[in-house]
N, C-alpha and C positions, 0 to 999 in steps of 0.2 A: 431454469436454476437447481445444480444439482446438490443431493445433500453431503458429498464432501463441502463445496460451495458455502452452505447453510453452519456447518461444520466451522470451518473458518473465520467466518463471521462470526457464529456467536464466538469462536475463540478472541476475534479480533476485538470486539467490545468488550470481554470481558477483563480483559490484561489490567490488572492492579494498576489504578489512577496513571497509566500510561499515557502521557500526552504526545499522540503524533504532529510534529511540526515538522512538516517538508523542510523546512529552513536549515533548520537544526540537525534534521536526517542525511542533508546533502553533503555530505560529509570534506567532499572535492571544491565546493563552492561552484560545482558546475549549472544549477539552478535545473537541475534534473536529475534524479532516482535511480541509478542500477539495482541490482538487484541485490548484492551484499547491502547495502544503502539502506533502503527496504526491510533486509529482511534484517538487520541488526537494529533498526527501529522497531520491528514488528517480523520476530522472530520465528514467529509459524507460516508467516506467507512462503507459499509453495512457487517453485517454476513456472508450474502452471498459473495459479491464479496472477504472476507476475505478467504472463502471455496473453491473457486474458485483459488486462490490464492496459498491456503496450499496446492501443488502439495502431497506431501505425508502423508498428512492428522492428523500430530503432535501437531495442533495444535499452529504452531508458522510458521513463517517465519526468511528461514534461508538466506545468500544473496545469491544464487542460484536461489531459491526461488522470492524473492526482483528484483533482476536481470531480470528477466521473464517476470516480472509482468510491467516491464518499457518498455522491449524490446518490449513487444503484446501491449502498451500503457494503460493497467489500474492503472497501477502508474507513477505520474509524477518521472521526471528525475533529479537525485540529480543534487541542485543547480537552479530548476526552480519553 
């Protein structure tokens, strides 16, 4: 993990009382998050971080990728 990733994690965790709920961030209701939806919920998200989270490289984060990002500490847990 790079210093940049650690900084992004710290910034995401420090967001003031912002609950990251993937279902509410999914504005088009397709069950996945694209970069714009994730950045709307977590403005400090970079394209580089999104690409790292998008394991299957389809341009979207599905529930498994979001869960893996949370487990790895790259995304805040729901309700945090």
